[in-house]
TIDREN-482447 format. One line per field, with one value per residue: residue in three letters; y negated, x negated, z of N, C-alpha, C in turn. Coordinates in nm, 4 decimals, decimal comma, always signed. Each point is the difference from the previous one (the first is absolute). Example, Ala and Ser with C-alpha at 12.3 -4.5 7.8 and 13.67 -1.06 7.14 Angstrom:
<fimis>
code <- c(ala:ser) .
n_Y <- c(+0,5690:-0,1050) .
n_X <- c(-1,3190:+0,0350) .
n_Z <- c(+0,7800:-0,0720) .
ca_Y <- c(-0,1190:-0,1190) .
ca_X <- c(+0,0890:-0,0820) .
ca_Z <- c(+0,0000:+0,0060) .
c_Y <- c(-0,1200:-0,1090) .
c_X <- c(-0,0900:+0,0770) .
c_Z <- c(+0,0000:+0,0730) .
</fimis>
This chain:
<fimis>
code <- c(unk:unk:unk:unk:unk:unk:unk:unk:unk:unk:unk:unk:unk:unk:unk:unk:unk:unk:unk:unk:unk:unk:unk:unk:unk:unk:unk:unk:unk:unk:unk:unk:unk:unk:unk:unk:unk:unk:unk:unk:unk:unk:unk:unk:unk:unk:unk:unk:unk:unk:unk:unk:unk:unk:unk:unk:unk:unk:unk:unk:unk:unk:unk:unk:unk:unk:unk:unk:unk:unk:unk:unk:unk:unk:unk:unk:unk:unk:unk:unk:unk:unk:unk:unk:unk:unk:unk:unk:unk:unk:unk:unk:unk:unk:unk:unk:unk:unk:unk:unk:unk:unk:unk:unk:unk:unk:unk:unk:unk:unk:unk:unk:unk:unk:unk:unk:unk:unk:unk:unk) .
n_Y <- c(-0,0424:+0,0525:-0,0981:+0,0400:+0,1295:-0,0307:-0,0765:-0,0206:+0,0095:+0,0831:+0,0892:+0,0317:-0,1296:-0,0184:+0,1062:-0,0447:-0,1099:+0,0960:+0,0515:-0,0429:+0,1099:+0,0111:-0,1293:+0,0356:+0,0944:-0,1010:-0,0709:+0,0936:+0,0297:-0,1318:+0,0221:-0,0773:-0,0887:+0,0216:-0,0333:+0,0631:-0,1089:-0,0448:-0,1170:+0,0760:+0,0412:+0,0998:-0,0147:+0,0674:-0,0851:-0,1001:+0,0538:+0,0167:-0,1231:-0,0402:+0,0744:-0,0449:-0,1217:+0,0259:+0,0529:-0,0983:-0,0890:+0,0589:+0,0142:-0,1266:-0,0294:+0,0705:-0,0580:-0,0872:-0,0602:-0,1032:+0,0916:-0,1030:-0,0398:-0,1046:+0,0060:-0,0020:+0,0988:-0,0061:+0,1109:-0,0972:+0,0302:+0,0502:-0,1038:+0,0305:-0,1235:-0,0194:+0,1187:-0,0931:-0,0729:-0,0813:-0,1089:-0,0084:-0,0834:-0,0014:-0,1010:-0,0169:+0,0495:+0,1106:-0,0803:+0,0380:-0,1161:-0,0872:+0,0115:-0,1240:-0,0485:+0,0277:-0,1208:-0,0492:-0,0680:-0,1301:+0,0100:-0,1305:+0,0284:+0,0797:+0,1069:+0,0319:+0,1162:-0,0132:+0,0430:-0,0506:+0,1294:+0,0582:-0,0951:-0,0410) .
n_X <- c(-0,6125:-0,0899:+0,0395:+0,1208:-0,0299:-0,1137:-0,0103:+0,1277:-0,0508:+0,0935:-0,0764:+0,1142:+0,0257:-0,1236:+0,0191:+0,1166:-0,0733:-0,0789:+0,0440:+0,1062:+0,0054:-0,1293:+0,0317:+0,1191:-0,0157:-0,0498:+0,0956:+0,0877:-0,0554:-0,0001:+0,1211:+0,0453:+0,0310:+0,1039:+0,0286:-0,1145:-0,0651:-0,0308:+0,0105:+0,0979:-0,0172:-0,0572:-0,1264:-0,0132:+0,0942:-0,0632:-0,1143:+0,0583:+0,0500:-0,1170:-0,0618:+0,0845:-0,0140:-0,1294:-0,0019:+0,0762:-0,0677:-0,1136:+0,0459:+0,0400:-0,1114:-0,0713:+0,0906:-0,0349:-0,0518:+0,0594:+0,0934:+0,0798:+0,1191:-0,0693:-0,1201:-0,0325:-0,0835:-0,0893:-0,0253:+0,0362:-0,1268:-0,0007:-0,0526:-0,1159:-0,0486:+0,1266:-0,0397:-0,0934:+0,1095:-0,0786:+0,0502:+0,0026:+0,0943:-0,1021:+0,0832:-0,0697:-0,0492:-0,0560:-0,1002:-0,0445:-0,0566:+0,0869:+0,1066:-0,0534:+0,1172:+0,0217:-0,0431:+0,1171:-0,0891:+0,0151:-0,0778:+0,0075:+0,1078:-0,1018:+0,0765:-0,0535:-0,0595:-0,0041:-0,1184:+0,0639:-0,0173:+0,0261:+0,0880:-0,1235) .
n_Z <- c(-2,6829:-0,0808:-0,0818:+0,0361:+0,0129:-0,0580:+0,1090:-0,0196:-0,1205:+0,0070:+0,0624:+0,0562:+0,0047:+0,0416:+0,0755:+0,0431:-0,0030:+0,0379:+0,1139:-0,0614:-0,0690:-0,0136:+0,0024:+0,0507:-0,0933:-0,0648:+0,0572:-0,0297:-0,1165:-0,0112:+0,0518:-0,0973:+0,0908:-0,0801:+0,1257:+0,0030:+0,0343:-0,1187:+0,0602:+0,0462:-0,1256:+0,0666:-0,0309:+0,1119:+0,0427:-0,0579:+0,0394:+0,1180:-0,0110:-0,0457:+0,0890:+0,0901:-0,0506:-0,0135:+0,1222:+0,0471:-0,0713:+0,0337:+0,1249:-0,0029:-0,0645:+0,0880:+0,0785:-0,0939:+0,1051:+0,0554:+0,0130:-0,0208:+0,0255:-0,0449:+0,0542:-0,1276:-0,0264:-0,0942:+0,0686:+0,0844:+0,0264:+0,1209:+0,0594:+0,0565:-0,0125:-0,0303:-0,0419:-0,0168:-0,0101:+0,0690:-0,0583:-0,1305:+0,0414:+0,0825:-0,0023:+0,1127:-0,1110:+0,0510:+0,0336:-0,1182:+0,0299:+0,0551:-0,0783:-0,0018:+0,0381:-0,1284:-0,0367:-0,0397:-0,0718:-0,0019:-0,1059:-0,0039:+0,0721:+0,0290:-0,0033:+0,1157:+0,0112:+0,1328:+0,0425:+0,1049:+0,0177:-0,1145:-0,0224:+0,0128) .
ca_Y <- c(+0,0383:+0,0028:-0,1364:-0,0637:+0,0514:+0,1027:+0,0536:+0,0811:+0,1058:+0,1307:+0,1014:+0,0822:-0,0702:+0,0018:+0,1340:+0,0173:-0,0738:+0,0857:+0,1401:-0,0150:+0,1189:+0,0758:-0,0907:+0,0303:+0,1234:-0,0378:-0,0462:+0,1171:+0,0770:-0,0788:-0,0311:-0,1458:-0,0583:-0,0832:-0,1378:-0,0723:-0,0936:+0,0396:-0,0525:+0,0767:+0,1288:+0,0121:+0,0560:+0,1455:+0,0245:-0,0264:+0,1177:+0,1098:-0,0263:+0,0236:+0,1450:+0,0505:-0,0408:+0,0869:+0,1359:+0,0035:-0,0148:+0,1235:+0,1053:-0,0351:+0,0337:+0,1455:+0,0638:-0,0540:-0,1184:+0,0155:-0,0168:-0,0150:+0,0620:-0,0446:+0,0072:+0,1218:-0,0227:+0,0039:+0,1270:+0,0158:+0,0626:-0,0837:+0,0088:+0,0850:-0,0619:-0,0264:+0,1171:-0,0130:-0,1234:+0,0171:-0,0920:-0,0574:+0,0472:+0,0856:-0,0803:+0,0759:+0,1319:-0,0087:-0,0132:+0,1290:-0,0054:-0,0181:+0,0351:-0,1174:-0,0234:-0,0964:-0,1139:-0,0724:-0,1438:-0,0738:-0,0865:-0,0689:+0,0350:+0,1414:+0,0936:+0,0956:+0,0779:-0,0022:+0,0576:-0,1087:+0,0494:+0,0348:-0,1131:-0,1171) .
ca_X <- c(-0,0092:-0,1410:-0,0481:+0,0674:-0,0458:-0,1012:-0,0548:+0,0995:+0,0453:-0,0161:-0,0746:+0,0979:+0,0440:-0,1115:-0,0040:+0,1201:-0,0129:-0,0672:+0,0402:+0,1285:+0,0644:-0,0788:-0,0685:+0,0079:-0,0724:-0,1408:-0,0142:+0,0156:-0,1241:-0,1104:+0,0268:+0,0054:+0,1331:+0,0220:+0,0312:-0,1239:-0,0442:-0,1264:-0,1114:-0,0164:-0,0648:-0,1453:-0,0554:+0,0205:+0,1409:+0,0158:-0,0557:+0,0929:+0,1189:-0,0380:-0,0109:+0,1362:+0,0680:-0,0475:+0,0501:+0,1449:+0,0264:-0,0417:+0,0967:+0,1251:-0,0145:-0,0124:+0,1297:+0,0998:+0,0645:+0,1059:+0,1306:+0,1192:+0,1146:+0,0182:-0,1208:-0,0328:-0,1113:+0,0322:+0,0660:+0,1179:-0,0374:-0,0255:-0,1328:-0,0018:-0,0650:+0,0974:+0,0020:-0,1127:+0,0139:-0,0190:+0,0825:+0,1139:+0,1343:-0,0030:+0,0262:+0,0327:-0,0644:-0,1349:-0,1190:-0,0680:-0,1301:+0,0030:+0,1305:+0,0802:+0,1069:-0,0304:+0,0907:+0,0112:-0,0162:+0,0048:-0,1163:+0,0136:+0,1256:+0,0017:-0,0011:-0,1101:+0,0083:-0,1287:-0,0211:-0,0613:-0,1188:-0,1070:-0,0301:-0,0366) .
ca_Z <- c(+0,1398:+0,0376:+0,0162:+0,1124:+0,1280:-0,0230:+0,1245:+0,0692:-0,0900:+0,0621:-0,0746:-0,0691:-0,1204:-0,0953:-0,0593:-0,0810:-0,1252:-0,0974:+0,0083:+0,0668:+0,0536:+0,0961:+0,0917:+0,1423:+0,0320:+0,0185:+0,1376:+0,0863:-0,0088:+0,0544:+0,1399:+0,0133:+0,0097:-0,1183:+0,0355:+0,0267:-0,1024:-0,0626:+0,0800:+0,1233:-0,0271:+0,0055:-0,1229:+0,0022:-0,0312:-0,1428:-0,0676:+0,0255:-0,0812:-0,1397:-0,0177:+0,0077:-0,1223:-0,1078:+0,0245:-0,0198:-0,1433:-0,0668:+0,0328:-0,0667:-0,1420:-0,0143:+0,0238:-0,0917:+0,0570:+0,0996:-0,0629:+0,0816:-0,0670:-0,1376:-0,0824:-0,0747:-0,0921:-0,1420:-0,0315:+0,0843:+0,1263:+0,1173:+0,0601:+0,1179:+0,1160:+0,1059:+0,0879:+0,0921:+0,0760:+0,1436:+0,0780:-0,0728:+0,0320:+0,1191:+0,1191:+0,1206:+0,0010:+0,0570:-0,0845:-0,0171:+0,0665:+0,1458:+0,0546:+0,0314:-0,0971:-0,1056:-0,0079:-0,1267:+0,0156:-0,1258:-0,0210:-0,1282:-0,0643:-0,0388:+0,1109:+0,0091:+0,1223:+0,0688:+0,1314:+0,0761:+0,0717:-0,0948:-0,0882:+0,0821) .
c_Y <- c(+0,0018:-0,1394:-0,0671:+0,0477:+0,1094:+0,0626:+0,0940:+0,1164:+0,1367:+0,0966:+0,0843:-0,0655:-0,0019:+0,1358:+0,0211:-0,0739:+0,0883:+0,1424:+0,0116:+0,1272:+0,0653:-0,0857:+0,0401:+0,1260:-0,0250:-0,0425:+0,1133:+0,0770:-0,0745:-0,0334:-0,1494:-0,0466:-0,0937:-0,1447:-0,0827:-0,0947:+0,0472:-0,0460:+0,0814:+0,1312:-0,0087:+0,0658:+0,1517:+0,0362:-0,0249:+0,1199:+0,1201:-0,0147:+0,0253:+0,1495:+0,0650:-0,0304:+0,0896:+0,1414:+0,0121:-0,0117:+0,1263:+0,1120:-0,0275:+0,0339:+0,1506:+0,0720:-0,0565:-0,1180:+0,0350:-0,0307:-0,0222:+0,0642:-0,0348:+0,0192:+0,1366:-0,0325:+0,0123:+0,1245:+0,0256:+0,0630:-0,1017:+0,0153:+0,0857:-0,0661:-0,0286:+0,1168:-0,0045:-0,1263:+0,0292:-0,0849:-0,0420:+0,0651:+0,0809:-0,0781:+0,0898:+0,1380:-0,0140:-0,0148:+0,1364:+0,0062:-0,0011:+0,0344:-0,1176:-0,0209:-0,1085:-0,1099:-0,0565:-0,1481:-0,0652:-0,0939:-0,0616:+0,0388:+0,1448:+0,0877:+0,0911:+0,0703:+0,0080:+0,0842:-0,1063:+0,0437:+0,0223:-0,1169:-0,1257:-0,1157) .
c_X <- c(-0,1451:-0,0534:+0,0613:-0,0514:-0,1053:-0,0536:+0,0971:+0,0501:-0,0289:-0,0739:+0,0956:+0,0429:-0,1098:-0,0066:+0,1197:-0,0078:-0,0584:+0,0556:+0,1317:+0,0485:-0,0782:-0,0693:+0,0055:-0,0748:-0,1489:-0,0243:+0,0156:-0,1317:-0,1182:+0,0193:+0,0064:+0,1455:+0,0215:+0,0360:-0,1263:-0,0349:-0,1337:-0,1190:-0,0258:-0,0758:-0,1513:-0,0465:+0,0199:+0,1444:+0,0291:-0,0506:+0,0927:+0,1258:-0,0280:-0,0072:+0,1387:+0,0776:-0,0389:+0,0552:+0,1488:+0,0344:-0,0384:+0,0997:+0,1340:-0,0029:-0,0038:+0,1333:+0,1114:+0,0765:+0,1057:+0,1333:+0,1075:+0,1144:+0,0121:-0,1220:-0,0158:-0,1163:+0,0490:+0,0798:+0,1245:-0,0293:-0,0216:-0,1447:+0,0069:-0,0554:+0,0972:+0,0101:-0,1113:+0,0086:-0,0097:+0,0952:+0,1295:+0,1326:+0,0095:+0,0192:+0,0415:-0,0621:-0,1420:-0,1091:-0,0688:-0,1322:+0,0108:+0,1336:+0,0887:+0,1049:-0,0404:+0,1057:+0,0010:-0,0110:+0,0118:-0,1199:+0,0153:+0,1248:+0,0102:-0,0044:-0,1209:+0,0121:-0,1389:+0,0041:-0,0758:-0,1212:-0,1172:-0,0437:-0,0214:-0,0409) .
c_Z <- c(+0,0465:+0,0256:+0,1233:+0,1346:-0,0165:+0,1281:+0,0699:-0,0848:+0,0610:-0,0921:-0,0835:-0,1312:-0,1055:-0,0705:-0,0916:-0,1324:-0,1088:-0,0055:+0,0742:+0,0683:+0,1127:+0,1047:+0,1453:+0,0388:+0,0178:+0,1435:+0,0997:+0,0037:+0,0619:+0,1479:+0,0279:+0,0002:-0,1192:+0,0305:+0,0237:-0,1140:-0,0566:+0,0823:+0,1264:-0,0200:+0,0127:-0,1296:-0,0061:-0,0336:-0,1470:-0,0794:+0,0150:-0,0857:-0,1476:-0,0293:+0,0002:-0,1265:-0,1166:+0,0149:-0,0291:-0,1486:-0,0773:+0,0243:-0,0685:-0,1482:-0,0223:+0,0158:-0,0873:+0,0547:+0,1016:-0,0657:+0,1041:-0,0783:-0,1479:-0,0897:-0,0657:-0,0915:-0,1441:-0,0382:+0,0855:+0,1342:+0,1105:+0,0433:+0,1255:+0,1255:+0,1137:+0,0979:+0,1044:+0,0861:+0,1499:+0,0828:-0,0675:+0,0399:+0,1280:+0,1301:+0,1167:+0,0076:+0,0547:-0,1061:-0,0069:+0,0752:+0,1525:+0,0653:+0,0377:-0,1097:-0,0995:-0,0011:-0,1403:+0,0319:-0,1368:-0,0036:-0,1382:-0,0767:-0,0437:+0,1242:-0,0075:+0,1348:+0,0615:+0,1262:+0,0781:+0,0801:-0,0953:-0,0869:+0,0836:-0,0857) .
</fimis>
């Protein structure tokens, strides 16, 4: 896919290639629309996304990861990061930042939730 359409490759997909589970939260924290192309990002936005990625990964590790209905750690316990999700599964609910209703969209065949006001 990268060889076929490198210019049109979405930022979200690039992030998902490396950090599948927490990818969309990086965009929420950075305020970036996951449908944007990599070429559309300004250097300041790239820096913001990098900082967000590091923060989200650190928090995810500190809380034992994000658990859905099936994931368990080595000891059978659940992670705790899902308790801090800002958008996941909250279609129609208000954004914690601005109050606009969150939307579920599909990017690269994967569902993600966005605030169209906060994520540009």
